[in-house]
N, C-alpha and C positions, 0 to 999 in steps of 0.2 A: 442661271444663263448658260452655264456650261451644257448642260443636259441639254437644252434646246439646240445647242451649236452641235454637238454630238448627233443628235437627231435629224437635223438637216444635213449633215455630212453623210449618215449613212442611206438617206433618204435618196442623196443625189447619186451614191454610188449603187443602189439598187435600181435607180431610173436608167443609166446606162447598161446595168446588168440586165436588165427588161429588152433595152434595145439590140445587145448582143445574142439574147435568148432568141429575139423574134429573127434575126440575121441566120443564126443556129440553126432552127426550126425551119425555118424556109428553105435554106441550103438541102437540109435532111430531106425535105418533101420533094425535091427533085432528084437527088440521089435515087430515092425507093422507086420514082416512075423511071428512073434509068436502069434499073435493076441493080446499083451499086449499094451495098451495103452502108449504112450510115456510120460515120466515124465517132467512136468513142470519145468523147469530152468535148473540150469547147473548140470550134473551129479556129485556126489562125488567119482563115480569111476574114474573120469580123474584126480584128485587130488592126489598127492604122497607125500613123506618125503620132494622130492627135487622140486616139483611144489605145490604152495598153491595159493589160490583166490589173497593173496597180490602181485604176481608176475606177473599177467595180468590186462590186461585194461578191468575190468568187465564190464562197459557201453558199450564197443564196442563187446566184447563177446555176451553179451545178445541181442545187436541189430542185429549181424551177423546171431545168429540162429534163432532170431524172423522172420527177414526178409525172411531167408530161407525156414523156415516152412510155413510163410503166402504166400509165392509166390512161392511153390515147383512145381506146374503144370505148371505156367510160364517158370520157369527154367529147368523142364526136357523138355520141348516144344522146348526151345533154344536150347538144348545138342540135342534132336532127330533132329532138322533141320540141324544142323553141322556135323552128323553123315554120314560115306560112305552109299551109297544106300543100301546095305544089311545087315546094322546093327541096333539095336533097342537099346534102353536104358537098356531094362532088361538082354543083355548079357554083358555089363559092370561089370568088377569086383566091388564089392561094395565099396572099398576103393578109385578105379578110381572116379565112381560116386559122391562120397561124395568130393572129392576133387573139381572135376568139379562144383559140385552144389556150393560148396562155394566161388571158383573162379569167377564164373557167377553172383552169390549174390553181390558180391564187384563190379563188372566190370557194372553191373546192377543200385544197388541203393547206392553205395558210391562213387560218381563221384568225389568227394575229393581227392580220394586215387589214385594216379597217376597207369594206366596201368602196367607200367614195377615194379612197388612195388607187386603188386598182382600176375605178373608172377613170380617173384623173390621169394615170400614167398610159393607160392604154387608147384613151383619147388621144392625147398628146403626140403619140408614136404613129397613131393612125393619120392624123393630121399631116405628118411629115410623107405619107405615102398616097394618100387616097383622097378621093376628090367627097364633098361635103355630104353627098347621100351615102355612100360609103360608111364615113365618120358615124352618121346618124344611126345607120344601121347597126353598127357595131356598140354604141350606146345603148340602144333600145333592147338586143338582144341581151346584153350584159346585164342590163337592169331585169330583165325579164326572168334571167337565170340567178340572180341575187336574190330575187324575192321568192325562188322554189327551193335555192340551198341555203339561204341562211335566213330561216324564220325567226332568230331573235331579234 
């Protein structure tokens, strides 16, 4: 029973970490557009009175952000390859793009995290920001990517 409790606690910490990673990636998206160099590390803007660094898995957050930034071209190519013929990544809503980038990062580089966990986490985050059509779009695209990158 203790192992199950530890797993759930870690899962909760990672959920908050994913949410903060989205905020950080979204912020850096606009800094890039504005010609500002993205800040190193975790943005303090994502931390509030209700969420602090102690509420998250800092190691996972850092690794998720680092892997996403280091492999951004590859991740964006995966997204482009799974979009409909007339769509480009530039047409995607910035929040949708950031959620997809993080989800695909986990599918590609965090093989120890089950695909259904990745789907559930990012769909829940998407529901907080987007309408049902965009949530369905994210779900569909992540499913397509998962089938092509996790063949086992």
